[in-house]
N, C-alpha and C positions, 0 to 999 in steps of 0.2 A: 287752576286760578281762579286768584278774587279781583272784579275789573268793575268799580265806584265810579260812572262816567255820567256826569250830563245832568249833573242834581243841584239845585237848593236847598241850601240848610242850612236849619234855624237849634242853634245849637244857643239856647241865651236863660235853662232856669235857673235859679236862683238858689239852689241845692247842689249843681254843680258841679261849684269850685276845685271840687277831689275825682272828677270825672276826664274820662278822655273817648275825641269824636271816634277816631282810630284808632288804635289798642293792636300791633302785629306781632304776637311772636309764637313761639315751636314749632317751627320750620313753615312756616309761610312759606313758598317758593311758588313766584311769579303773583305781582300784586298791582294793581293800575290803578292808582286814585289821578281823576283827571277832568280835567275841565267842569270842574261842579265851583258852586255861587258857594259859602259858608259863612255865614253868620255866627261866633263860638265866643260863650260867655263865660266856656267851659277851662278845665285849667292845661289841658293837654289835644290842638288841633290833633297827634299825627304823634306816637310812642311804638318804635320800630323795637323788638328785640326786650328781652326782660331779664328782669334784678340787674348785676357788678361780676356777671363773674364768669369767664367765655364755657361755660353749658351748652353744648353744640344743640342741645333739644332748642335750647334760645335765640337762637342761627334762623334768622331767616335768608331771602334770597331772592333778585334782580325783584326791586319793589322801585315802581316807578312812583312819585308825584308831584304831577308835573298840569304848566296849564290853567291853576286857580288862582280864582281872586276869592280872597278872606278876608274877612274883618275880626280881630282878635280882642275881647275887652277884658280880661282878667289876667291878672299880675304874676304872671305862673312862662314860662321854658311851652314856645308854643308848639316849637315840630322838637324832638328828642328819638332822632336811627341811632342807637346805642347796637344794638349787631346786625349784621346787612353786611349779605358779600354782595357784590352789585346793587346802586341804590344811585338815583335820579334825584332830582331836588331842579326842579326850569321851568322857568317860563314862569312862574305863580307872583301875584302881585299882592301883596299884606301888609295890609294896614294894621297896626295895634293900638286900640283907644282905650282913652279910662284906665291910664297908670297901667295897663301890659306890659308886656313887660315883652319880649319882645321874638322875635325873629328867628332864624335858622342859629340856636345855641347849642347840636348837636350832642358832645360830651362831654363829662364835667370833667379833671386833669387825672383824674384816678387810677393807677397805670393797668387795674385788672379789669377796666369798664376803654382801653383803644383794642374797639373789637369788631371795627367795619374795615375792608377787607375791598379785593377787587378793585373792579372799576367806582367808581364815587363820585360823581358829576354835581358842582353846584353850578346853575347856567344862566344867564337871561332874567334875572328877579330883580322885580319891585319891593324893597322893604322899606315900609317907613314905619314911625309909632313910637311912643312912652317904652319906657326902661328903668330901670333901675342899680342898684348899686350890685341888688344880693342876685334880679336876675338880668341876666349879660346880653342885652341889643347887637349880635352879630352873629357872626360864623363860626363855629369852631367842628375842626374833623379831630375826631382819635384816629388812626387808627392803629389794627395789628402793627405791634417794631413787627418793624424789620419785614414785614411781608414782600416777599420777590414781586408777588403777583399788584401788589398797589397801584393805582395809578387815578390821582384826584387831578381833581378838572377843576378850579371857581374864577368863572368868566363870563365877565359881561352882564353883574350885578350892583345894582345903587345901594348903598344902603343909605338912609336918614335919618338921624337919630331930632327926634322933632325938640320942640323946645325944654328944659331943664330936664332932659337925661343925656345918657352923653356912650360911645362906643368902652365898655368897659373892655372888650374881644371884637374889636371891628375883624379883624380876620387872625384864623392862626387851624393849621395841618401840626398836626401830633403824631407819632411813630413812628419818623421814619422811613414813611411809601416810599416807592421804588422810583415813580414817575409823578413832580409837581406841580402842574402848568397852573401858575397866576395871572391873567392876565385879560387886561382894559377894566373894571371895578373903582366905580366912583364910589369912594368914605367917609359921608361928609357928619358932622356933627356934634 
């Protein structure tokens, strides 16, 4: 298991616009990244999986990213879980600044990247910030198509697009998972 908890992390170097703070791939099984305070000026805070294919070697499982406080100031996607079986993103407070895109935009709509499976939970997050048309501000989850085990729960989240921004993808769940719960979210901007 990989455990990264209770840290204060500054990742703001000017040359880090193409770097990733947490890059999990090659069959990481069991990871908890929790209760950290993060100030990031880099492209991605979290990347899970690798590439655009369904190669099993890239798929992770049981990854938790919970209870973190994050300030993100780079104009790119902050969180991109691509290939993961059982993923939790809950109780995080995320603020995007300086034209940084935002927030959870996990997967693009390319069919070959519908690679989330199992229990996918995005709950009780406070997500706010600046977005742009090319970097979508919102929650987008693309699951394995017709996966009989997929359960997606997106509940209790607050998404706020700040002045000059808008929610291109306020909330999208794709791939026809078996159970989808979308409850008590507040989306505005």
